[in-house]
C-alpha positions as CSV (number, residue, x, y, z in Angstrom):
1,M,49.9,130.2,132.7
2,A,48.3,126.8,133.0
3,E,50.4,123.7,133.5
4,R,50.4,121.2,130.7
5,E,50.6,117.5,131.1
6,F,53.3,115.5,129.3
7,T,51.2,112.8,127.6
8,G,52.0,109.7,125.5
9,R,51.5,111.8,122.3
10,H,54.3,114.1,123.5
11,A,56.6,111.2,124.2
12,A,55.8,109.7,120.8
13,A,56.5,113.1,119.1
14,V,59.9,113.3,120.8
15,F,60.9,109.8,119.8
16,V,59.7,110.2,116.2
17,G,61.5,113.6,116.0
18,A,64.7,112.2,117.4
19,F,64.7,109.3,115.0
20,A,63.8,111.5,112.1
21,V,66.9,113.7,112.8
22,I,69.1,110.6,113.0
23,I,67.8,109.1,109.8
24,A,68.0,112.5,108.0
25,V,71.7,112.8,109.0
26,N,72.5,109.3,107.9
27,V,70.9,109.8,104.5
28,A,72.7,113.1,104.1
29,L,76.1,111.5,104.9
30,A,75.4,108.5,102.6
31,V,74.5,110.8,99.7
32,S,77.6,112.8,100.3
33,A,79.8,109.7,100.4
34,V,78.3,108.4,97.2
35,R,78.8,111.7,95.4
36,T,82.4,112.0,96.4
37,F,83.4,108.4,95.7
38,P,86.1,108.5,93.0
39,G,84.8,105.5,91.2
40,L,86.8,102.7,89.6
41,E,90.4,102.6,91.0
42,V,91.7,99.7,88.9
43,A,90.3,98.0,85.8
44,N,90.7,94.5,87.2
45,S,91.0,94.0,91.0
46,Y,92.3,90.4,90.7
47,V,95.2,91.5,88.5
48,A,96.0,94.4,90.9
49,S,96.0,92.1,93.9
50,Q,98.5,89.8,92.1
51,E,100.8,92.7,91.4
52,F,100.6,94.1,95.0
53,N,103.4,92.0,96.5
54,A,105.8,92.7,93.6
55,R,105.2,96.4,94.0
56,R,105.6,96.3,97.7
57,A,108.9,94.4,97.5
58,A,110.1,96.9,94.9
59,Q,109.3,99.8,97.3
60,E,110.9,98.1,100.3
61,A,114.0,97.3,98.2
62,H,114.6,101.0,97.6
63,V,117.8,101.8,99.5
64,I,118.3,105.3,101.0
65,P,121.9,106.3,100.2
66,P,124.0,106.9,103.3
67,M,124.9,110.5,104.1
68,A,127.2,112.2,106.5
69,S,124.7,113.5,109.0
70,S,124.8,114.0,112.7
71,M,122.4,114.7,115.5
72,S,123.1,115.9,119.0
73,L,120.8,116.5,122.0
74,T,121.5,118.7,125.0
75,V,119.4,118.9,128.2
76,S,119.6,121.9,130.5
77,D,117.1,123.3,132.9
78,A,114.5,120.8,131.8
79,V,114.8,122.0,128.2
80,V,115.8,119.6,125.4
81,C,117.6,121.1,122.4
82,G,118.3,119.1,119.3
83,V,120.6,120.0,116.4
84,M,120.6,118.0,113.2
85,T,123.3,118.5,110.6
86,V,122.6,117.5,107.0
87,P,125.0,117.9,104.1
88,P,123.9,120.5,101.4
89,G,121.3,119.1,99.1
90,G,120.8,116.1,101.4
91,W,117.7,114.8,103.0
92,I,116.8,112.5,105.9
93,A,114.1,109.9,105.8
94,L,112.5,109.3,109.2
95,R,111.1,105.8,109.7
96,T,109.1,104.5,112.7
């Protein structure tokens, strides 16, 4: 089989093909993003922004009722075991 030379036309074809793939993927993702956009979230964004701090303060003011719960950790042979006791019907809120 005869050897073929890599010419400028081949290089141009590689570059054009690579950019065509990139542009096609970008267009496909943009179309997908526009189709799945939920639309209008609030009727008036200015009013919503004015209510944001009040809503946030109300959420932070929510107090979790104290419960009689306990937690213990034991370490043996490089194994950590934890036991958490919660009263019946209770729940624990984990915050970071």
